[in-house]
Structure formats: C-alpha cells, structure tokens
C-alpha positions in Angstrom: 60.9 109.3 29.1 64.7 109.3 28.9 64.7 107.1 25.8 62.1 109.3 24.1 64.1 112.5 24.8 67.4 110.9 23.7 65.9 109.4 20.6 64.5 112.8 19.8 68.0 114.4 20.1 69.4 111.6 17.9 67.1 112.6 15.0 63.5 111.3 15.7 62.4 114.8 16.7 65.3 117.2 17.3 63.0 120.2 17.8 60.8 118.4 20.3 64.0 117.3 22.1 65.3 120.9 22.1 62.1 122.0 23.8 62.6 119.3 26.5 66.3 120.2 26.9 65.5 123.9 27.4 62.8 123.1 30.0 65.3 120.9 31.9 68.0 123.5 31.9 65.9 126.3 33.1 65.4 124.3 36.2 69.1 123.5 36.5 69.7 127.2 36.2 67.6 128.0 39.2 64.0 128.4 37.9 62.3 125.6 39.9 58.7 126.5 38.9 56.9 126.0 35.6 58.5 127.8 32.6 56.6 130.2 30.4 56.1 129.0 26.8 57.8 132.2 25.5 61.0 131.5 27.4 61.2 128.0 26.1 60.8 129.2 22.5 63.5 131.8 23.0 66.0 129.4 24.5 65.3 126.1 22.6 67.2 127.3 19.5 70.4 126.8 21.5 70.0 123.0 21.2 69.5 123.1 17.4 71.9 123.3 14.5 72.2 126.8 13.3 70.3 126.2 10.1 67.4 124.6 12.0 67.4 127.3 14.6 67.0 130.0 12.0 64.2 128.2 10.3 62.2 127.5 13.5 58.7 128.8 12.8 55.7 129.2 15.1 54.2 126.1 13.5 57.4 124.2 14.0 57.5 125.2 17.7 53.9 124.2 18.3 54.6 120.8 16.8 57.8 120.4 18.9 55.8 121.4 22.0 53.1 118.9 21.2 55.7 116.1 20.8 57.4 117.1 24.1 54.0 117.1 26.0 52.7 113.9 24.4 52.1 111.0 26.8 53.7 107.7 25.8 51.8 104.5 26.5 49.7 106.3 29.0 52.8 107.3 31.1 54.1 110.8 31.9 55.2 113.1 29.1 58.7 114.6 29.0 57.3 117.9 30.0 53.8 118.9 31.2 51.6 121.9 30.9 51.4 123.0 34.5 49.2 126.0 34.3 48.7 129.2 32.3 50.8 127.9 29.3 53.7 127.2 31.6 55.7 123.9 31.4 57.8 121.8 33.7 60.1 119.0 33.0 59.5 115.5 34.2 61.4 115.1 37.5 63.2 112.0 36.4 64.7 113.7 33.4 66.2 116.5 35.6 67.6 113.9 38.0 68.9 111.9 35.0 70.9 114.9 33.7 72.2 115.6 37.1 73.2 112.1 37.9 74.7 111.5 34.5 76.8 114.6 34.7 77.9 113.7 38.2 78.9 110.2 37.0 80.8 111.5 34.0 82.6 113.9 36.3 83.9 111.3 38.8 87.4 111.9 37.5 87.1 115.7 37.9 90.4 116.7 39.5 90.5 120.5 38.8 90.5 121.8 42.3 90.2 125.4 41.0 86.8 124.6 39.6 84.3 122.9 41.9 82.1 120.3 40.2 78.9 122.3 40.4 80.7 125.2 38.5 81.5 122.8 35.7 78.0 121.4 35.8 76.4 124.9 35.3 78.9 125.6 32.5 77.1 123.0 30.4 73.9 125.1 30.4 73.7 127.3 27.2 74.0 131.0 27.5 70.5 131.5 26.0 69.0 130.0 29.2 70.9 132.4 31.5 70.2 135.4 29.2 66.5 134.6 29.0 66.3 134.4 32.8 68.2 137.7 33.2 65.9 139.4 30.8 62.6 138.1 32.2 62.7 137.1 35.9 61.4 139.9 38.0 62.0 140.5 41.7 58.5 139.5 42.6 58.9 136.1 41.1 59.1 133.3 43.7 62.1 131.9 41.8 64.1 135.2 41.8 66.5 134.4 44.6 67.2 130.8 43.4 68.0 132.1 40.0 70.4 134.6 41.5 72.1 131.9 43.6 72.7 129.7 40.5 73.8 132.7 38.3 76.2 133.9 40.9 78.3 130.7 40.5 78.0 130.5 36.8 79.7 132.3 33.9 76.6 134.4 33.4 75.9 136.4 36.6 73.8 139.1 34.8 70.7 138.6 37.1 72.9 138.8 40.2 74.6 142.0 39.0 71.2 143.5 38.3 70.0 142.6 41.7 73.0 144.1 43.4 72.6 147.3 41.4 68.9 147.5 42.4 69.8 147.1 46.1 72.4 149.8 45.9 70.1 152.2 44.1 67.2 151.5 46.5 65.0 150.2 43.7 64.5 147.1 45.8 64.8 146.3 49.5 66.2 143.0 50.8 63.3 142.8 53.2 60.8 142.2 50.4 62.5 138.8 49.8 62.1 137.6 53.4 59.1 135.5 52.6 58.5 131.7 52.6 58.3 131.3 48.8 61.5 133.1 48.0 63.6 131.6 50.9 62.4 128.0 50.3 63.3 128.3 46.6 66.7 129.7 47.5 67.3 126.9 50.0 66.3 124.2 47.5 68.7 125.7 44.9 71.5 125.8 47.5 71.0 122.1 48.1 71.3 121.3 44.4 74.5 123.4 44.1 75.9 122.1 47.4 76.2 125.7 48.5 76.0 126.6 52.2 72.4 127.8 52.8 73.4 129.9 55.8 76.2 131.6 53.9 73.9 132.3 50.9 71.2 133.9 53.1 73.8 136.1 54.8 75.4 137.1 51.5 72.1 138.3 50.1 71.3 140.2 53.3 68.3 138.1 54.2 66.8 136.9 57.5 67.7 133.4 58.4 65.1 133.4 61.2 62.3 133.7 58.6 63.6 130.6 56.8 63.8 128.7 60.0 60.2 129.7 60.9 59.0 128.6 57.5 60.7 125.2 57.8 59.2 124.5 61.2 55.8 125.6 60.1 56.0 123.3 57.1 56.8 120.4 59.5 54.1 121.3 62.0 51.8 118.4 61.0 54.7 115.9 61.4 55.9 117.4 64.7 52.4 117.0 66.1 52.0 113.5 64.7 55.0 111.5 63.3 52.5 109.1 61.7 51.5 111.7 59.2 52.8 110.8 55.7 55.2 113.6 54.6 54.6 115.3 51.2 57.2 116.8 48.9 57.3 120.1 50.9 57.8 118.3 54.2 60.6 116.2 52.8 62.3 119.3 51.4 62.0 120.9 54.9 63.6 117.9 56.5 66.5 117.8 54.0 67.1 121.6 54.4 67.1 121.4 58.2 69.5 118.5 58.0 71.8 120.5 55.8 71.6 123.6 58.1 72.9 121.5 61.0 75.6 119.8 58.9 78.2 122.6 59.1 78.6 121.9 62.8 77.8 125.5 63.9 74.3 124.8 65.1 75.4 124.7 68.7 78.0 127.5 68.6 76.6 130.3 70.6 77.9 133.1 68.3 76.8 131.4 65.0 74.0 132.8 62.8 72.1 129.5 62.9 72.2 129.3 66.7 70.7 132.8 66.9 68.1 132.1 64.2 66.8 129.1 66.2 66.9 130.7 69.6 63.2 131.3 69.6 62.1 127.8 68.5 60.4 125.9 71.3 62.4 123.1 73.0 59.7 120.6 72.1 59.8 121.5 68.4 63.6 121.2 68.4 63.4 117.8 70.1 60.6 116.7 67.7 62.7 117.6 64.7 65.5 115.5 66.1 63.1 112.6 66.5 61.9 113.1 63.0 65.5 113.0 61.6 66.1 109.7 63.4 63.1 108.2 61.6 64.9 108.9 58.4 68.2 107.6 59.7 69.8 111.0 59.8 71.3 110.3 63.1 74.3 112.6 63.0 72.2 115.7 62.5 69.5 114.4 64.8 72.1 114.4 67.6 73.0 118.0 66.8 69.4 119.1 67.0 69.0 117.2 70.3 71.9 119.2 71.7 70.2 122.3 70.4 67.1 121.4 72.3 69.1 120.9 75.4 70.9 124.2 74.9 67.5 125.9 74.4 66.5 124.8 77.9 69.7 126.2 79.4 70.4 130.0 79.5 73.4 130.7 77.3 76.0 133.4 78.1 76.3 136.3 75.7 79.3 135.8 73.4 82.2 138.0 74.5 82.6 139.3 71.0 81.0 138.6 67.6 82.9 138.7 64.4 80.9 140.4 61.6 82.4 139.3 58.3 82.3 141.6 55.4 80.5 139.5 52.8 80.0 142.2 50.2 81.6 141.5 46.8 82.4 137.9 47.4 80.7 134.5 47.4 81.0 132.2 50.5 80.8 128.6 49.5 80.7 125.3 51.3 80.9 122.2 49.2 79.5 119.1 50.8 81.8 116.1 51.2 80.9 113.4 48.7 80.4 110.0 50.4 
C-alpha cells in the first residue's frame, strides 16, 4: 500500500494519491473515525499542483477515489469505504507517515518547538479549516479534533468551542461520555500530551474516563485468557499512560481521586494485566494504588486548584 501511494504521488495517479493523503491527514489532525467524502474532496486539492487543483472535476474526483479504494492483488486498499460514503485510511499508511516523520526528526533540536508541534505543522491548512467548518459538538471525534487543533497553528475549532462554552451554547457535561473521552485520550497518546491535563483543561470528568476504561477491560479482568481486541488494547495503553506521570498514588492528585471508587480487585487485576504485557513499572504503581484503596487515606491538608484557563498544560513523554 505504501508503494502504491508513493508511486501515485510520483506521477502514476497524483489525484488518487491526493485523496489518500487527505484521508491520512484528517486522522493525524484528530478525526479518528471515517471521513465524509465531501471533506476529502474539499481538502485533497491541497496536495495537487495549483493548475490540477483548479481543474479537479467531479468525474476526476470519482476516478481518484476509485483508484484510492482499489484493492491491489487481493490485499487491502489505501483507503476503504467504511460506511455511508465515509472513508478511512489503511492503518499502516498512517503509522508509516508518523514513523517516517519521527525518523526524519531525530535531529530535531529546537527546544522551543516540541516534535509533535512540528509534526502537526506538516498538515495542510485545508485539513484544519475543513474540520473547523464541519465538525459539530455531537460528533464523537469533536474533542480529539480540539486537542490536536489546540497545539497546531490552526486552533479555530478550539476557539469556537471556548466561545460556545462561555456563551452557554454548549455545556462541558455533554462531552462526559465514553465515545468523546476515549477519542480524546487516543489523540493525547498520539500527541504525547498528558491525558489528565487535557481532561482538566477542557473541564471534563476524569472519573467518567476511568469508568469507561475499566468497563472496556471488564472481560479481561474477569478472565485474563480472553483475547483482547483493539478497544481493550487501547484501554490498557491509556491506563498505562495515566499512571506514568507518577501522581497515581499522590492523595491530592486528580487521578487518585478519579480512581478512588474503583474496587480493589479491579485495580489489582489491572496491575496483573499490565504485567502480562511487560508493563512492569506501571503495574507496580497500580498495585500500590490497590493497596492504598484498602487503606483509608487522610484528607489532604490543602488542595491547590490551578487556573488552567487560557493556557495549555503539556507533558511530553520521554523518548526511549
């Protein structure tokens, strides 16, 4: 699939390759679900020479989409029609772009610009503007798009969200649901942004995310022999990341409070599950959390409430 896409970019089918590139970059910009055909058509011109972009007709676009969705030798296509004329890029292509960019940026030494900022800067403005114009607050990908846009040079959707919050047009509580919070957490992982910080900045309920993650893992917690699917693997990785900032067992931390209602057996079961995947460091932290759950904790003498309005709290993972 990579060879087909790259050969398309090199002249075999530049319009088809542009359709693939746009579909990939919508995902990189935070829209993790299938992309509407209309959005792809609007944004794919960013990957074409100006003359070709002006001359892109409906017939040309249909042909480009057909090329992009064509299976090669019975294998997967570059993008697939997921449902209702919505398309999603082949996972390996998205991973390829991310890994290639990361490899090309190994010499990145500009401390004023974290790597993921520079990564998002390679996404054309047409992608960001299409998302800002079309993603609605009831879309499950809304929060993940906000998270990505907020650390990009095109924060339009975040500014619109903040205005809607201030005006009362939307209420933060409406985003405290499993679909929105999971999409947000997945995007935070990709950006190496602290999940806890992002949830707090947006005024959301960390406890709802924790409940969602443990419910997702319920089958594995009951029987470790159950084979995990994509959602279960995501939940494991997110819970691993949530413990990685070393505040899981600090009595006055948000993550401690958000896990205070989780049963001791579930906390211990998560630790066991993490050990199965050789995530021993965070497994030990969750084991300690299980022990703390069994022991009454004193109320903190004071709690510092940080003013998070108007600023972005980031935590970039160490690269090993």
